[in-house]
Structure formats: structure tokens, C-alpha cells
C-alpha positions in Angstrom: 0.0 0.0 0.0 2.9 2.4 1.0 4.7 1.4 -2.2 1.6 2.2 -4.3 1.3 5.6 -2.7 5.0 6.5 -3.2 4.8 5.5 -6.8 1.6 7.4 -7.4 3.2 10.5 -5.8 6.3 10.2 -7.9 4.2 10.1 -11.0 1.7 12.8 -10.0 0.5 14.2 -6.6 -3.1 13.9 -7.9 -2.7 10.1 -8.3 -1.7 9.8 -4.6 -5.2 11.2 -3.7 -7.2 9.3 -6.3 -5.8 5.8 -5.5 -6.8 5.8 -1.8 -10.3 7.1 -2.8 -10.8 4.3 -5.4 -9.7 1.7 -2.9 -12.1 3.1 -0.3 -15.0 3.0 -2.8 -14.2 -0.6 -3.7 -14.2 -1.7 -0.1 -17.5 0.0 0.7 -19.1 -1.7 -2.4 -17.9 -5.2 -1.7 -18.4 -5.3 2.1 -22.2 -5.9 2.0 -21.8 -8.6 -0.7 -19.2 -10.5 1.4 -21.5 -10.2 4.5 -24.5 -11.5 2.6 -22.6 -14.5 1.3 -22.0 -15.6 4.9 -25.3 -17.0 6.4 -24.1 -16.8 9.9 -22.9 -13.1 9.5 -26.3 -12.1 8.0 -28.3 -10.4 10.8 -31.6 -11.7 9.2 -30.3 -15.3 9.5 -28.1 -15.0 12.6 -30.8 -13.5 14.8 -29.8 -12.8 18.4 -26.2 -13.9 18.3 -26.9 -17.4 16.8 -23.8 -19.4 15.9 -23.6 -22.1 13.2 -24.6 -25.0 15.4 -27.6 -23.2 16.8 -28.6 -22.0 13.3 -28.7 -25.5 11.8 -30.4 -26.9 14.9 -33.3 -24.5 14.3 -33.3 -25.2 10.6 -33.7 -28.9 11.2 -36.5 -28.2 13.7 -38.5 -26.3 11.1 -38.2 -22.9 12.7 -39.2 -20.2 10.3 -37.2 -17.1 9.3 -34.0 -18.6 7.9 -34.5 -17.4 4.3 -34.6 -14.1 2.5 -37.1 -15.5 0.0 -40.5 -13.9 0.4 -43.7 -15.9 0.5 -45.9 -18.1 2.7 -43.6 -20.4 4.7 -40.7 -19.6 2.5 -38.5 -19.2 5.5 -39.1 -22.8 6.6 -36.2 -24.8 5.1 -37.2 -28.2 6.5 -40.8 -29.2 7.1 -40.7 -31.6 10.0 -44.5 -32.4 9.9 -44.0 -33.9 6.4 -42.5 -37.1 8.0 -45.6 -37.3 10.3 -47.9 -37.0 7.3 -46.0 -39.7 5.4 -46.2 -42.1 8.3 -49.9 -41.6 8.8 -50.6 -42.0 5.1 -48.4 -45.1 4.6 -48.9 -46.9 7.9 -52.6 -46.1 8.6 -54.6 -44.7 5.7 -53.2 -47.1 3.0 -53.3 -50.4 4.9 -56.7 -49.8 6.7 -58.2 -48.5 3.4 -57.1 -51.7 1.6 -58.7 -53.8 4.3 -61.9 -51.8 4.1 -62.1 -52.2 0.3 -61.3 -55.9 0.4 -63.8 -56.5 3.3 -66.5 -54.6 1.4 -66.1 -56.7 -1.7 -66.0 -59.9 0.4 -69.2 -59.0 2.2 -71.0 -58.3 -1.1 -69.9 -61.6 -2.6 -71.1 -63.5 0.5 -74.5 -61.6 0.5 -75.0 -62.5 -3.2 -74.0 -66.1 -2.6 -76.2 -66.6 0.5 -79.3 -64.5 -0.3 -79.2 -64.3 -4.1 -80.9 -61.6 -6.1 -83.9 -59.8 -4.6 -86.5 -60.5 -7.3 -89.9 -59.1 -8.0 -92.1 -61.7 -6.2 -95.2 -61.2 -8.2 -93.3 -61.0 -11.5 -93.4 -58.1 -13.9 -96.8 -56.6 -14.5 -95.9 -55.0 -17.9 -97.2 -51.7 -16.6 -94.7 -49.0 -15.5 -94.6 -45.8 -13.4 -92.5 -42.8 -14.0 -89.9 -42.6 -11.2 -86.9 -40.5 -12.4 -87.2 -37.6 -14.8 -84.5 -36.7 -17.3 -82.7 -34.2 -15.1 -82.5 -36.8 -12.3 -81.0 -39.4 -14.6 -78.5 -37.0 -16.2 -77.3 -35.8 -12.7 -77.1 -39.3 -11.4 -75.0 -40.7 -14.3 -72.8 -37.6 -14.4 -71.9 -38.0 -10.8 -71.6 -41.7 -11.1 -69.3 -41.5 -14.1 -67.1 -38.8 -12.6 -66.9 -40.7 -9.3 -65.7 -43.9 -11.1 -63.0 -42.0 -12.9 -61.9 -40.1 -9.8 -61.9 -43.3 -7.8 -59.8 -45.2 -10.3 -57.3 -42.5 -10.7 -57.2 -41.8 -6.9 -56.6 -45.4 -6.1 -53.9 -45.6 -8.7 -52.2 -42.6 -7.1 -52.5 -44.1 -3.6 -51.7 -47.8 -4.4 -50.3 -47.7 -7.9 -46.7 -48.3 -7.0 -47.6 -51.5 -5.2 -49.7 -53.0 -8.1 -49.0 -51.2 -11.3 -45.2 -50.5 -11.2 -44.2 -54.0 -12.4 -47.1 -54.4 -14.8 -46.5 -51.1 -16.6 -42.8 -50.9 -16.3 -41.4 -47.8 -18.1 -44.9 -46.5 -18.7 -45.7 -46.3 -15.0 -44.5 -42.7 -14.7 -46.6 -41.5 -17.7 -49.7 -43.3 -16.4 -49.3 -41.7 -13.0 -49.0 -38.3 -14.5 -52.1 -38.9 -16.6 -54.0 -40.1 -13.5 -53.0 -37.0 -11.6 -54.1 -34.6 -14.4 -57.4 -36.5 -14.8 -58.0 -36.4 -11.1 -57.2 -32.7 -10.7 -59.2 -31.4 -13.7 -62.3 -33.6 -13.2 -62.5 -32.8 -9.5 -64.1 -29.4 -9.8 -66.6 -30.7 -12.4 -67.6 -33.4 -9.9 -68.1 -30.8 -7.2 -70.6 -28.9 -9.4 -72.5 -32.1 -10.5 -72.6 -33.5 -7.0 -73.9 -30.2 -5.5 -76.7 -30.0 -8.1 -77.8 -33.6 -7.5 -77.8 -33.3 -3.7 -79.7 -30.0 -3.8 -82.3 -31.5 -6.2 -82.8 -34.6 -4.1 -82.7 -33.0 -0.6 -86.5 -32.8 -0.1 -86.9 -36.5 -0.8 -84.4 -37.6 1.8 -85.7 -36.2 5.1 -86.0 -39.0 7.6 -89.4 -39.8 9.2 -91.1 -42.4 11.3 -91.6 -44.7 8.4 -87.8 -44.9 8.0 -87.4 -45.9 11.6 -89.6 -48.9 11.1 -87.7 -49.7 7.9 -84.4 -49.8 9.8 -86.0 -51.8 12.6 -86.8 -54.5 10.1 -83.4 -54.2 8.4 -85.1 -53.2 5.2 -86.8 -56.5 4.9 -83.5 -58.3 4.4 -84.8 -61.4 6.2 -88.5 -61.1 5.7 -91.2 -59.1 3.9 -90.4 -55.6 2.7 -91.4 -52.9 5.2 -93.3 -49.9 4.0 -91.4 -47.1 2.3 -92.2 -43.9 0.5 -90.4 -42.5 -2.6 -87.0 -43.2 -0.9 -86.6 -45.9 1.7 -84.4 -45.6 4.8 -81.4 -47.2 3.2 -81.5 -44.8 0.2 -81.8 -41.9 2.6 -78.9 -43.0 4.7 -76.7 -43.3 1.6 -77.8 -39.8 0.5 -76.6 -38.3 3.8 -73.4 -40.3 3.8 -72.8 -38.9 0.3 -73.8 -35.5 1.4 -71.4 -35.1 4.3 -68.7 -37.3 2.8 -69.0 -35.4 -0.5 -68.6 -32.0 1.3 -65.4 -33.4 2.9 -63.8 -34.7 -0.2 -64.8 -31.7 -2.4 -63.5 -29.2 0.1 -60.2 -31.0 0.7 -59.8 -31.7 -3.0 -60.2 -28.0 -3.8 -57.6 -27.1 -1.1 -55.1 -29.4 -2.9 -56.2 -28.4 -6.4 -55.5 -24.7 -5.8 -52.4 -24.4 -3.5 -51.8 -20.8 -4.9 -54.5 -19.5 -2.5 -51.9 -19.4 0.3 -52.6 -22.7 2.2 -50.0 -23.7 4.7 -48.1 -27.0 4.2 -49.8 -28.5 7.3 -53.2 -27.6 5.9 -52.4 -29.3 2.6 -51.1 -32.4 4.4 -54.2 -32.6 6.6 -56.5 -32.1 3.6 -54.7 -35.0 1.8 -55.3 -37.4 4.7 -58.9 -36.4 5.1 -59.5 -36.6 1.4 -58.0 -40.1 1.1 -59.7 -41.5 4.2 -63.2 -40.2 3.4 -62.8 -41.2 -0.3 -62.1 -44.8 0.7 -65.2 -44.9 2.8 -67.3 -43.4 0.0 -65.9 -45.9 -2.5 -67.0 -48.7 -0.3 -70.4 -47.2 0.0 -70.6 -46.7 -3.7 -69.7 -50.4 -4.3 -72.6 -51.4 -2.0 -74.9 -48.9 -3.7 -73.9 -50.2 -7.2 -74.5 -53.8 -6.1 -78.0 -53.0 -4.7 -78.9 -51.1 -7.9 -77.8 -53.9 -10.3 -77.1 -57.5 -9.3 -78.7 -57.2 -5.8 -82.2 -56.1 -6.7 -84.2 -56.7 -9.8 -85.8 -53.8 -11.5 -83.7 -51.0 -10.0 -81.2 -50.4 -12.7 -83.7 -50.0 -15.5 -85.5 -47.3 -13.5 -82.4 -45.1 -13.6 -81.8 -45.8 -17.3 -85.3 -45.3 -18.7 -86.9 -43.5 -15.7 -89.7 -46.1 -15.6 -90.2 -48.9 -13.1 -92.5 -51.8 -13.1 -95.7 -51.4 -11.0 -95.1 -54.6 -9.1 -91.6 -53.5 -8.2 -93.0 -50.2 -6.9 -95.6 -52.0 -4.8 -93.0 -54.3 -3.3 -90.2 -51.8 -2.5 -92.0 -48.4 -2.3 -95.6 -49.2 -1.5 -96.5 -45.8 0.0 -95.1 -44.0 -3.1 -97.0 -46.4 -5.3 -100.3 -45.7 -3.5 -99.7 -42.0 -3.8 -98.8 -42.3 -7.5 -101.9 -44.4 -8.2 -104.2 -42.1 -6.2 -105.0 -44.8 -3.6 -106.0 -44.0 -0.1 -102.9 -44.4 2.1 -103.1 -47.1 4.8 -103.8 -46.1 8.4 
């Protein structure tokens, strides 16, 4: 430094003044950059005298505030709750859900083998009654079709690596990406169709004393059919399971579909667990509903396809509604 000043003075007295000034400007300019490059020296990172060991201890604990990046939870470098979410998902939701699905299928097979199909006892009359209008049928099949697609893609996402990885080989990644896109984009459409169907059918599914007697006799499972109105007790129970379960899966699905609304990571993880658990329950209920509406009971499926049901079927399963539709005097 002294040598530079002497040489500058020998060349020109003005240089002896300019060289120290340039060096001072250079030091002032580089000092903040050097300080910012040191995470421990940065006051925003270091905090109240934190040293390196304390800093990394807080980082691994998930303490917020150790990043200059703005945004929701951007200062949390390690999310410790992610491990808890993974354990609950892999050690509770997935195995218990698999047992629930397998148990439901086993029960339905046993019911069909032991009890057979619930047939129209008096045979078909050849005369029909209008039961479902066009709007009812469109809503029902829209919800049913979307539910099937969402269930298949959701189960693939949850269990795919256990059953599809070997079968699909190199195509597994592409199939999972396709499943994710289908699930994410059809979800909001399912929300709309389900809401419309539930609102339209709300008035038909209010419980009353007739339904209590229907439940007391187990819906006529082991005897004659108990009285029922337009909807019997079992159908009403499925409606309310779908109502509350549908609200849960739709709300949590939208939370995960639109993370840019500022949800916390813990919120997203909780939504994922609720979404998966409730969806598995609804899938089991849908399997039972599909069985009762097809193989389990004669005459039900055609009613939701054409809107018309046989009069003898109506008298057997919904006698109070049949009497009302035919203008008969209701029984005392």
C-alpha cells in the first residue's frame, strides 16, 4: 500500500489522492456482498447472536425465518411435519383402506351367494310408473361416471406403485402423470354435479317415522319388505353419507387443487389425509350402492336408465309412493 502511494506520488501528486479514494469505494461496495454471502454473518439469519450450530439446529426443527425468500412459509427450510404426514398416510390410511375395500367386496360376494338376487315376487306386470325424470338421470349418471374416474385415478395414485409398477414398467410414470391430471381437472366438475344432485334430491331424503320402522326390520333383508315412501331408509342413509362425505372430499380436494391460494403445508397435508380417508369410505359405500342397484335387486337399474319402473316392483319396494302415484287412499 505504501509502495503504491509513493509510486503514485512520484508520477503525480493527484494520483496519490485518487488511488486511496478508489480503494475506499471498492471496499464499501464489496463489504455488503461479502457479508450477505455468509449466512451466519447475516443479521436476518443469525438473529440474536446465533452461531452455526444453533442455526442448523433451528433449521432442522423447522423454525421459520431462515431465508430471505418472500412468500408463505418460504422461511421454513425443513418441514418436520412432512414425516408425520408420510407415516400416517403409509402406515394407517393405506393399509386400513385396503382392508376396508377388500372387506366390502368380500361381504357383497357373500351376500349374493347366501341371499341371491332380490327378485320381484309377483313377477313383472308389464305396466310402468314414471320414477326418475331426465334431469335426475343426467345428474345421477354424471356424478356416477365422474366418481368412477376419480376413484380409479385416486386409487392408482394411492396404491399404484404396489400393483402397477411391475405391470406397466417404463410406462408407469406416464400413467401416474395422466392419472394426476385427470383427477385434478375432473375434480371441480364433480363438485358442481354433486352439489346440483344433492340439492335437487334434498326434499326426498328427510327421515321420518316410516324410515325408523324400515331400519327396525333391516329393510326386509330377512323377511317381507317394510313400508317405504319415494325413498326408503337405506337410500336416505346413503344420501346423507354422500352429502357429508361429498362435502369433505370436495372441500379438501379444492384445497389441494389450488395451492396458490396461500394454504400452509400443514393444511395441505391434513387435507390430503382427510381426502384419502373419506374417499375410501365413499368408494366402499358406492360399491354397495352399485350392487344393490344392479345385481342385488331386480328392476332398479332399468329405472335409472329409462326413468320407468314396473308397478309390481314399486308395490314391493315403495308401496307408500306407489299408492300415492296411483291415487290410492294411504293405509292407516
